[in-house]
C-alpha positions in Angstrom: 22.9 103.2 20.8 22.8 102.1 16.5 21.3 104.2 13.7 18.8 101.8 13.3 17.1 100.7 16.4 15.9 97.0 15.7 19.6 96.5 14.8 20.4 96.2 18.6 21.3 92.7 19.6 18.4 91.5 22.0 19.7 89.6 25.1 17.3 87.1 26.4 17.8 88.2 29.2 18.3 92.0 30.8 20.9 92.8 33.4 19.5 92.8 36.2 21.6 95.0 39.6 21.4 98.9 40.9 23.7 99.9 38.2 22.9 100.9 34.9 25.2 99.3 32.1 26.1 99.7 28.5 23.4 97.2 27.2 20.9 99.6 29.1 22.3 102.3 27.4 22.5 100.8 24.1 18.9 99.6 24.4 16.8 102.9 25.9 14.9 103.0 22.7 13.7 99.6 22.6 12.3 100.2 26.6 10.2 102.9 26.3 8.9 101.4 23.0 8.1 98.5 25.8 6.8 101.0 28.6 4.7 103.0 25.5 3.3 99.5 24.3 1.9 98.5 28.0 0.2 101.4 28.6 -1.1 101.8 25.4 -2.4 98.1 26.3 -0.7 96.3 22.8 -1.2 92.9 22.3 1.9 91.1 24.1 2.3 88.9 21.3 2.8 91.8 18.5 5.2 93.5 21.5 7.0 90.1 21.8 7.6 90.2 17.7 7.7 93.7 16.9 10.1 95.6 20.0 12.2 92.2 21.2 12.4 90.5 17.1 11.2 87.1 18.8 8.4 85.0 17.2 6.3 83.9 20.5 4.7 81.5 18.6 7.8 79.3 17.6 9.9 79.9 21.0 7.0 80.9 23.9 9.0 80.4 27.0 12.2 82.3 25.3 9.7 84.8 24.1 8.4 85.4 27.6 11.3 85.6 29.6 12.5 88.2 26.9 9.2 90.2 27.4 9.4 90.0 31.5 12.9 90.7 31.4 13.0 94.1 29.9 9.7 95.0 30.6 11.4 94.9 34.3 14.1 96.8 33.7 12.8 99.1 31.5 10.1 99.8 34.5 13.7 99.7 37.3 15.1 102.3 35.0 12.3 104.3 34.5 11.9 104.4 38.6 15.2 104.6 39.6 17.7 104.0 37.1 17.6 107.0 35.7 19.5 109.3 38.8 22.7 107.5 37.6 21.8 109.8 34.2 21.5 112.5 36.2 24.4 111.6 38.5 26.6 110.7 35.6 25.5 114.2 33.7 
């Protein structure tokens, strides 16, 4: 993960599947921030801008796809993906 978490390049769609990827490892902080934002009831537009580095006004469909995809992956990681880390340790 880059020292500055915001320097990580954020894809429009997070990986899918049952394997932990290098992308996942590089984006742990972003996944955690997404889960925290949802738990806190944060405004989705702000989450898209601040956490996912995309302007939802300029690119609404792309921003929605990015949010949905990364949030889905963050939830998978918190429910199942962490087990891959435990096995690797």
